[in-house]
Each structure stands twice: as structure tokens, then as C-alpha cells.
N, CA, C and O of each residue as an XYZ file, in Angstrom:
572
protein
N       8.716    -18.863     17.995
C       7.458    -18.451     17.382
C       6.896    -19.592     16.544
O       7.631    -20.288     15.843
N       5.592    -19.770     16.629
C       4.935    -20.781     15.796
C       5.041    -20.397     14.332
O       4.969    -19.219     13.981
N       5.212    -21.400     13.482
C       5.219    -21.191     12.038
C       3.871    -21.658     11.488
O       3.493    -22.820     11.642
N       3.157    -20.742     10.848
C       1.819    -20.996     10.340
C       1.799    -20.740      8.831
O       2.405    -19.787      8.340
N       1.096    -21.604      8.114
C       0.820    -21.342      6.700
C      -0.675    -21.082      6.581
O      -1.497    -21.821      7.123
N      -1.006    -20.021      5.863
C      -2.406    -19.655      5.661
C      -2.666    -19.578      4.164
O      -1.941    -18.911      3.426
N      -3.708    -20.268      3.732
C      -4.134    -20.261      2.336
C      -5.522    -19.637      2.308
O      -6.368    -19.970      3.137
N      -5.765    -18.729      1.357
C      -7.050    -18.033      1.335
C      -7.581    -17.879     -0.087
O      -6.829    -17.920     -1.061
N      -8.897    -17.701     -0.177
C      -9.528    -17.349     -1.440
C     -10.875    -16.704     -1.158
O     -11.507    -16.962     -0.133
N     -11.297    -15.867     -2.081
C     -12.598    -15.232     -2.020
C     -13.316    -15.444     -3.333
O     -12.683    -15.655     -4.367
N     -14.633    -15.389     -3.298
C     -15.443    -15.578     -4.505
C     -16.671    -14.695     -4.420
O     -17.133    -14.332     -3.338
N     -17.185    -14.360     -5.592
C     -18.363    -13.516     -5.645
C     -19.199    -13.933     -6.847
O     -18.659    -14.199     -7.921
N     -20.516    -13.990     -6.668
C     -21.428    -14.298     -7.765
C     -22.039    -12.976     -8.219
O     -23.002    -12.478     -7.635
N     -21.451    -12.424     -9.277
C     -21.738    -11.041     -9.640
C     -20.725    -10.196     -8.901
O     -20.137    -10.659     -7.924
N     -20.508     -8.993     -9.332
C     -19.493     -8.174     -8.676
C     -19.944     -6.714     -8.713
O     -19.537     -5.996     -9.626
N     -20.767     -6.233     -7.767
C     -21.079     -6.868     -6.484
C     -22.183     -7.930     -6.583
O     -22.920     -8.026     -7.564
N     -22.245     -8.702     -5.528
C     -23.240     -9.753     -5.421
C     -22.974    -10.556     -4.166
O     -22.174    -10.146     -3.325
N     -23.640    -11.706     -4.026
C     -23.364    -12.560     -2.873
C     -21.952    -13.139     -2.989
O     -21.503    -13.512     -4.073
N     -21.268    -13.204     -1.850
C     -19.887    -13.674     -1.871
C     -19.557    -14.600     -0.733
O     -20.268    -14.678      0.269
N     -18.456    -15.304     -0.914
C     -17.967    -16.212      0.113
C     -16.454    -16.145      0.183
O     -15.792    -15.684     -0.747
N     -15.929    -16.605      1.281
C     -14.484    -16.663      1.464
C     -14.131    -17.968      2.157
O     -14.953    -18.557      2.858
N     -12.901    -18.411      1.951
C     -12.431    -19.624      2.605
C     -10.963    -19.490      2.950
O     -10.209    -18.799      2.264
N     -10.566    -20.158      4.021
C      -9.167    -20.136      4.434
C      -8.805    -21.456      5.104
O      -9.633    -22.113      5.735
N      -7.549    -21.810      4.943
C      -6.984    -22.978      5.618
C      -5.765    -22.493      6.398
O      -4.878    -21.846      5.843
N      -5.733    -22.809      7.681
C      -4.591    -22.488      8.531
C      -3.887    -23.793      8.861
O      -4.523    -24.749      9.305
N      -2.562    -23.839      8.645
C      -1.797    -25.054      8.912
C      -0.648    -24.756      9.871
O       0.095    -23.788      9.710
N      -0.531    -25.625     10.875
C       0.583    -25.584     11.823
C       0.999    -27.026     12.081
O       0.218    -27.825     12.599
N       2.235    -27.350     11.716
C       2.724    -28.727     11.810
C       1.744    -29.670     11.105
O       1.461    -29.491      9.921
N       1.232    -30.661     11.814
C       0.302    -31.627     11.207
C      -1.161    -31.237     11.377
O      -2.052    -31.980     10.967
N      -1.414    -30.082     11.978
C      -2.780    -29.646     12.234
C      -3.235    -28.650     11.164
O      -2.452    -27.833     10.679
N      -4.511    -28.740     10.813
C      -5.062    -27.739      9.900
C      -6.489    -27.403     10.324
O      -7.203    -28.226     10.897
N      -6.875    -26.176     10.026
C      -8.217    -25.699     10.357
C      -8.780    -25.015      9.124
O      -8.099    -24.208      8.491
N     -10.019    -25.336      8.783
C     -10.703    -24.730      7.650
C     -11.792    -23.807      8.179
O     -12.568    -24.179      9.060
N     -11.838    -22.589      7.622
C     -12.876    -21.638      8.010
C     -13.447    -21.019      6.741
O     -12.774    -20.947      5.713
N     -14.689    -20.577      6.828
C     -15.318    -19.941      5.669
C     -16.469    -19.074      6.138
O     -16.923    -19.186      7.277
N     -16.938    -18.204      5.246
C     -18.039    -17.330      5.591
C     -18.690    -16.738      4.361
O     -18.259    -16.982      3.234
N     -19.735    -15.957      4.587
C     -20.612    -15.467      3.524
C     -20.940    -13.998      3.756
O     -20.985    -13.531      4.894
N     -21.168    -13.281      2.667
C     -21.681    -11.914      2.726
C     -22.722    -11.756      1.620
O     -22.447    -12.113      0.475
N     -23.910    -11.230      1.929
C     -24.983    -11.168      0.931
C     -24.728    -10.183     -0.212
O     -25.200    -10.405     -1.327
N     -23.995     -9.107      0.045
C     -23.724     -8.129     -1.019
C     -22.305     -7.615     -0.835
O     -22.017     -6.865      0.097
N     -21.431     -8.028     -1.733
C     -20.013     -7.738     -1.575
C     -19.335     -7.749     -2.934
O     -19.994     -7.862     -3.968
N     -18.009     -7.629     -2.926
C     -17.232     -7.742     -4.158
C     -16.194     -8.840     -3.986
O     -15.917     -9.281     -2.871
N     -15.631     -9.270     -5.092
C     -14.591    -10.288     -5.036
C     -13.399     -9.803     -4.208
O     -12.876    -10.550     -3.381
N     -12.970     -8.564     -4.424
C     -11.827     -8.047     -3.670
C     -12.108     -7.992     -2.170
O     -11.223     -8.268     -1.361
N     -13.329     -7.639     -1.800
C     -13.681     -7.621     -0.379
C     -13.617     -9.022      0.220
O     -13.191     -9.190      1.362
N     -14.032    -10.014     -0.537
C     -13.982    -11.393     -0.044
C     -12.541    -11.897      0.051
O     -12.203    -12.639      0.973
N     -11.696    -11.497     -0.895
C     -10.273    -11.876     -0.835
C      -9.627    -11.299      0.429
O      -8.897    -11.999      1.131
N      -9.895    -10.038      0.713
C      -9.362     -9.397      1.920
C      -9.937    -10.028      3.184
O      -9.209    -10.278      4.145
N     -11.233    -10.281      3.181
C     -11.901    -10.849      4.353
C     -11.346    -12.217      4.703
O     -11.196    -12.540      5.881
N     -11.039    -13.022      3.706
C     -10.486    -14.362      3.963
C      -9.196    -14.267      4.778
O      -9.004    -15.029      5.725
N      -8.316    -13.341      4.415
C      -7.051    -13.189      5.136
C      -7.305    -12.622      6.536
O      -6.710    -13.079      7.512
N      -8.178    -11.641      6.627
C      -8.509    -11.041      7.923
C      -9.046    -12.095      8.879
O      -8.582    -12.195     10.015
N     -10.012    -12.876      8.433
C     -10.631    -13.885      9.305
C      -9.620    -14.939      9.739
O      -9.669    -15.420     10.870
N      -8.703    -15.298      8.840
C      -7.670    -16.271      9.205
C      -6.748    -15.691     10.280
O      -6.449    -16.365     11.266
N      -6.302    -14.463     10.098
C      -5.416    -13.837     11.079
C      -6.106    -13.633     12.423
O      -5.460    -13.707     13.469
N      -7.411    -13.377     12.404
C      -8.154    -13.210     13.660
C      -8.181    -14.493     14.492
O      -8.409    -14.430     15.700
N      -7.959    -15.629     13.889
C      -7.954    -16.907     14.613
C      -6.693    -17.107     15.450
O      -6.687    -17.921     16.373
N      -5.628    -16.373     15.137
C      -4.352    -16.569     15.824
C      -4.334    -15.821     17.148
O      -4.713    -14.652     17.220
N      -3.889    -16.511     18.197
C      -3.936    -15.952     19.535
C      -2.590    -15.388     19.999
O      -2.517    -14.754     21.052
N      -1.534    -15.611     19.227
C      -0.209    -15.115     19.586
C       0.546    -14.734     18.316
O       0.146    -15.108     17.214
N       1.637    -13.989     18.475
C       2.463    -13.614     17.333
C       3.086    -14.865     16.718
O       3.550    -15.759     17.426
N       3.085    -14.908     15.383
C       3.581    -16.083     14.670
C       4.395    -15.668     13.451
O       4.277    -14.548     12.955
N       5.223    -16.596     12.982
C       5.828    -16.479     11.659
C       4.816    -17.068     10.688
O       4.443    -18.235     10.805
N       4.371    -16.262      9.732
C       3.276    -16.684      8.856
C       3.672    -16.556      7.397
O       4.289    -15.579      6.974
N       3.296    -17.576      6.646
C       3.353    -17.493      5.192
C       1.916    -17.508      4.710
O       1.177    -18.461      4.960
N       1.520    -16.438      4.010
C       0.165    -16.340      3.477
C       0.228    -16.580      1.978
O       1.063    -16.014      1.272
N      -0.682    -17.441      1.506
C      -0.767    -17.780      0.086
C      -2.142    -17.380     -0.428
O      -3.162    -17.803      0.115
N      -2.166    -16.567     -1.475
C      -3.420    -16.109     -2.069
C      -3.251    -16.016     -3.577
O      -2.161    -15.742     -4.077
N      -4.346    -16.247     -4.293
C      -4.306    -16.062     -5.749
C      -4.723    -14.637     -6.125
O      -4.889    -14.329     -7.305
N      -4.890    -13.778     -5.130
C      -5.301    -12.396     -5.351
C      -4.076    -11.477     -5.403
O      -3.449    -11.204     -4.379
N      -3.748    -11.009     -6.598
C      -2.655    -10.039     -6.717
C      -3.025     -8.753     -5.986
O      -2.147     -8.046     -5.492
N      -4.312     -8.449     -5.916
C      -4.810     -7.284     -5.182
C      -4.351     -7.352     -3.723
O      -3.833     -6.371     -3.190
N      -4.539     -8.500     -3.081
C      -4.143     -8.674     -1.685
C      -2.620     -8.689     -1.553
O      -2.060     -7.970     -0.725
N      -1.962     -9.495     -2.356
C      -0.512     -9.665     -2.224
C       0.230     -8.363     -2.529
O       1.090     -7.947     -1.753
N      -0.091     -7.724     -3.638
C       0.580     -6.463     -3.970
C       0.185     -5.358     -3.000
O       1.006     -4.520     -2.625
N      -1.084     -5.367     -2.597
C      -1.545     -4.366     -1.640
C      -0.750     -4.403     -0.351
O      -0.351     -3.359      0.165
N      -0.514     -5.598      0.176
C       0.173     -5.729      1.459
C       1.696     -5.700      1.343
O       2.379     -5.358      2.309
N       2.229     -6.046      0.195
C       3.691     -6.076      0.076
C       4.258     -4.840     -0.619
O       5.472     -4.640     -0.610
N       3.404     -4.002     -1.222
C       3.919     -2.836     -1.943
C       3.056     -1.590     -1.745
O       3.543     -0.591     -1.214
N       1.814     -1.625     -2.149
C       0.980     -0.429     -2.222
C       0.691      0.215     -0.877
O       0.622      1.440     -0.779
N       0.520     -0.602      0.165
C       0.043     -0.082      1.455
C       0.974      0.978      2.041
O       0.515      1.897      2.719
N       2.266      0.859      1.787
C       3.225      1.816      2.339
C       2.972      3.221      1.786
O       3.012      4.203      2.528
N       2.714      3.310      0.485
C       2.409      4.604     -0.141
C       1.047      5.113      0.305
O       0.881      6.305      0.565
N       0.069      4.211      0.396
C      -1.265      4.633      0.836
C      -1.191      5.296      2.207
O      -1.773      6.359      2.423
N      -0.481      4.672      3.117
C      -0.384      5.200      4.472
C       0.329      6.558      4.493
O      -0.084      7.468      5.212
N       1.389      6.689      3.711
C       2.113      7.968      3.637
C       1.223      9.076      3.099
O       1.354     10.233      3.500
N       0.311      8.723      2.184
C      -0.572      9.719      1.561
C      -1.911      9.834      2.281
O      -2.856     10.401      1.733
N      -2.004      9.312      3.483
C      -3.266      9.406      4.221
C      -4.359      8.548      3.613
O      -5.510      8.974      3.520
N      -4.002      7.333      3.197
C      -4.927      6.365      2.606
C      -5.528      6.872      1.295
O      -6.706      6.658      1.006
N      -4.691      7.544      0.516
C      -5.052      7.970     -0.841
C      -4.202      7.164     -1.827
O      -3.047      6.842     -1.551
N      -4.793      6.848     -2.978
C      -4.033      6.134     -4.001
C      -3.248      7.123     -4.862
O      -3.230      8.320     -4.575
N      -2.608      6.631     -5.902
C      -1.776      7.496     -6.749
C      -2.592      8.551     -7.492
O      -2.034      9.547     -7.953
N      -3.903      8.347     -7.614
C      -4.783      9.330     -8.258
C      -5.372     10.310     -7.229
O      -6.253     11.111     -7.542
N      -4.860     10.221     -5.999
C      -5.309     11.076     -4.885
C      -6.764     10.804     -4.485
O      -7.436     11.668     -3.922
N      -7.236      9.591     -4.785
C      -8.576      9.154     -4.384
C      -8.440      8.269     -3.141
O      -7.415      7.619     -2.935
N      -9.484      8.258     -2.327
C      -9.490      7.382     -1.158
C      -9.356      5.930     -1.618
O     -10.015      5.503     -2.566
N      -8.503      5.190     -0.937
C      -8.277      3.780     -1.258
C      -9.579      3.009     -1.092
O     -10.250      3.116     -0.066
N      -9.933      2.226     -2.120
C     -11.129      1.384     -2.022
C     -10.912      0.321     -0.956
O      -9.806     -0.193     -0.790
N     -11.967      0.000     -0.243
C     -11.942     -1.011      0.819
C     -10.989     -0.628      1.955
O     -10.396     -1.494      2.599
N     -10.851      0.674      2.188
C      -9.919      1.183      3.189
C     -10.134      0.545      4.565
O      -9.165      0.237      5.259
N     -11.382      0.346      4.962
C     -11.656     -0.250      6.267
C     -11.055     -1.647      6.372
O     -10.498     -2.011      7.407
N     -11.167     -2.425      5.304
C     -10.605     -3.780      5.304
C      -9.079     -3.744      5.260
O      -8.421     -4.527      5.945
N      -8.514     -2.843      4.460
C      -7.045     -2.713      4.396
C      -6.485     -2.323      5.763
O      -5.466     -2.862      6.195
N      -7.148     -1.390      6.440
C      -6.672     -0.957      7.756
C      -6.722     -2.107      8.761
O      -5.805     -2.289      9.562
N      -7.794     -2.869      8.705
C      -7.937     -4.015      9.607
C      -6.859     -5.058      9.314
O      -6.242     -5.595     10.234
N      -6.637     -5.340      8.040
C      -5.623     -6.312      7.647
C      -4.227     -5.821      8.045
O      -3.404     -6.609      8.512
N      -3.966     -4.552      7.866
C      -2.678     -3.971      8.248
C      -2.443     -4.142      9.746
O      -1.370     -4.576     10.165
N      -3.436     -3.802     10.541
C      -3.308     -3.909     12.004
C      -3.066     -5.360     12.432
O      -2.202     -5.630     13.266
N      -3.825     -6.281     11.863
C      -3.674     -7.692     12.221
C      -2.319     -8.248     11.777
O      -1.674     -8.984     12.523
N      -1.897     -7.902     10.585
C      -0.640     -8.466     10.074
C       0.574     -7.909     10.803
O       1.607     -8.575     10.883
N       0.462     -6.698     11.334
C       1.580     -6.107     12.065
C       1.882     -6.814     13.382
O       2.932     -6.578     13.980
N       0.985     -7.671     13.841
C       1.220     -8.448     15.063
C       2.115     -9.655     14.799
O       2.546    -10.332     15.732
N       2.390     -9.921     13.524
C       3.098    -11.129     13.119
C       4.246    -10.797     12.176
O       4.383     -9.668     11.704
N       5.060    -11.803     11.917
C       6.072    -11.721     10.870
C       5.461    -12.429      9.660
O       5.365    -13.656      9.644
N       5.045    -11.654      8.638
C       4.271    -12.207      7.525
C       5.057    -12.160      6.221
O       5.677    -11.150      5.887
N       5.021    -13.269      5.495
C       5.537    -13.321      4.134
C       4.333    -13.530      3.220
O       3.550    -14.461      3.410
N       4.195    -12.653      2.224
C       3.050    -12.675      1.310
C       3.436    -13.406      0.035
O       4.408    -13.035     -0.623
N       2.674    -14.456     -0.323
C       2.981    -15.284     -1.488
C       1.789    -15.353     -2.438
O       0.667    -15.648     -2.025
N       2.048    -15.079     -3.710
C       1.005    -15.206     -4.723
C       1.084    -16.595     -5.348
O       2.169    -17.079     -5.669
N      -0.081    -17.237     -5.519
C      -0.173    -18.503     -6.250
C      -1.168    -18.317     -7.384
O      -2.160    -17.602     -7.244
N      -0.898    -18.954     -8.487
C      -1.808    -18.857     -9.632
C      -3.100    -19.600     -9.289
O      -3.073    -20.761     -8.880
N      -4.221    -18.917     -9.462
C      -5.521    -19.522     -9.159
C      -5.948    -20.517    -10.214
O      -5.581    -20.394    -11.383
N      -6.720    -21.497     -9.803
C      -7.290    -22.510    -10.699
C      -6.203    -23.183    -11.531
O      -6.367    -23.435    -12.725
N      -5.079    -23.469    -10.853
C      -3.938    -24.061    -11.537
C      -3.483    -25.343    -10.842
O      -2.343    -25.777    -11.006
N      -4.384    -25.941    -10.067
C      -4.071    -27.216     -9.436
C      -3.366    -27.126     -8.090
O      -2.971    -28.156     -7.543
N      -3.195    -25.925     -7.537
C      -2.596    -25.803     -6.207
C      -3.621    -26.343     -5.203
O      -4.701    -25.767     -5.066
N      -3.305    -27.440     -4.499
C      -4.323    -28.141     -3.682
C      -5.049    -27.249     -2.669
O      -6.278    -27.261     -2.608
N      -4.309    -26.486     -1.883
C      -4.958    -25.659     -0.858
C      -5.739    -24.508     -1.481
O      -6.799    -24.136     -0.979
N      -5.223    -23.938     -2.577
C      -5.955    -22.866     -3.249
C      -7.272    -23.390     -3.811
O      -8.305    -22.728     -3.714
N      -7.227    -24.578     -4.396
C      -8.454    -25.187     -4.929
C      -9.450    -25.455     -3.809
O     -10.650    -25.242     -3.977
N      -8.953    -25.922     -2.668
C      -9.841    -26.207     -1.540
C     -10.450    -24.923     -0.976
O     -11.628    -24.901     -0.620
N      -9.656    -23.857     -0.893
C     -10.184    -22.572     -0.421
C     -11.246    -22.039     -1.374
O     -12.248    -21.471     -0.942
N     -11.023    -22.225     -2.672
C     -12.012    -21.811     -3.668
C     -13.325    -22.571     -3.456
O     -14.405    -21.986     -3.534
N     -13.226    -23.872     -3.190
C     -14.435    -24.679     -2.930
C     -15.146    -24.209     -1.668
O     -16.373    -24.118     -1.637
N     -14.367    -23.907     -0.622
C     -14.976    -23.398      0.617
C     -15.740    -22.106      0.355
O     -16.871    -21.946      0.816
N     -15.125    -21.184     -0.384
C     -15.748    -19.891     -0.675
C     -17.006    -20.072     -1.518
O     -18.048    -19.489     -1.218
N     -16.908    -20.870     -2.559
C     -18.053    -21.068     -3.450
C     -19.202    -21.821     -2.770
O     -20.373    -21.567     -3.052
N     -18.857    -22.745     -1.875
C     -19.908    -23.488     -1.174
C     -20.713    -22.567     -0.259
O     -21.902    -22.796     -0.039
N     -20.072    -21.527      0.273
C     -20.796    -20.559      1.107
C     -21.853    -19.826      0.285
O     -22.946    -19.545      0.776
N     -21.523    -19.519     -0.963
C     -22.490    -18.837     -1.853
C     -23.613    -19.797     -2.229
O     -24.787    -19.429     -2.199
N     -23.252    -21.017     -2.579
C     -24.219    -21.993     -3.079
C     -25.232    -22.436     -2.022
O     -26.370    -22.762     -2.363
N     -24.841    -22.452     -0.757
C     -25.782    -22.947      0.273
C     -26.812    -21.899      0.704
O     -27.656    -22.183      1.555
N     -26.755    -20.708      0.136
C     -27.725    -19.667      0.501
C     -28.937    -19.721     -0.413
O     -29.861    -18.923     -0.261
């Protein structure tokens, strides 16, 4: 199985407001940068979208390490999602999980792979995280 590292970040100007996302996919010496924009979104939606869009680029099952500065994404996929699914996509307050459509999409995509979820501190000098932040913010700025 290919070993892939994926770095992601999302950004939003206002919350909700215009947003952007960025991701870097690395395999051996190769890397690919992708980014995108949404006119009215939230920061959490952009964080989720960055991971979704990166996983959509993969054409086969892979061993993946995902790095994000979003505790929402990392905890959601490594802890919370199991309870949400058992409760029919309800949170601990018995409310429908926010961004359920994105969580379901991310769950389906990640289940095709062997994924390790890694949290990195944002804006702390992590090179790929900083670059993903620039990709996301540049999508907002060019509109």
C-alpha cells in the first residue's frame, strides 16, 4: 500500500463568511497542493472540506497520515464519530450533529484507507501547516 501524508487547513473570514481550504498530499518525493473556496461557510466546514478534497484525490487504498490543526476534525474522526453513528448522528445532547453531510462524506472516504489522525498546533511554525494556511487564505483573498 502507498504511504501518503496529508496536511490540511481551513480558513474563514467571518464565521460564517467567505472561506478557503488548502491541502498538501505527499508521497515519497512527490507533493501536490490543492485549494478551494466557498462564498458562505464556516471555519469548521472548511477544515472538514480540506480533508475531504484531499482524500478524493486518491485513486486507491493507502496508508495515510493526516495532519490538521483542527481539534474538531481530529477528535471528530478519532473519537466522537463512533458515538454519533451509534446514536443515529446525534450528539451527546441528542441534537443532530452539525455538518453531518460533511462528516458522513469524510467517514465514507476515510474508510477506504488505513488512516492515522494527527493534531498539530496551528500557527506554530509547522512548515506544511503554515503552507496550507496560506493556500486557504489566498483563496479568500483572491475573490
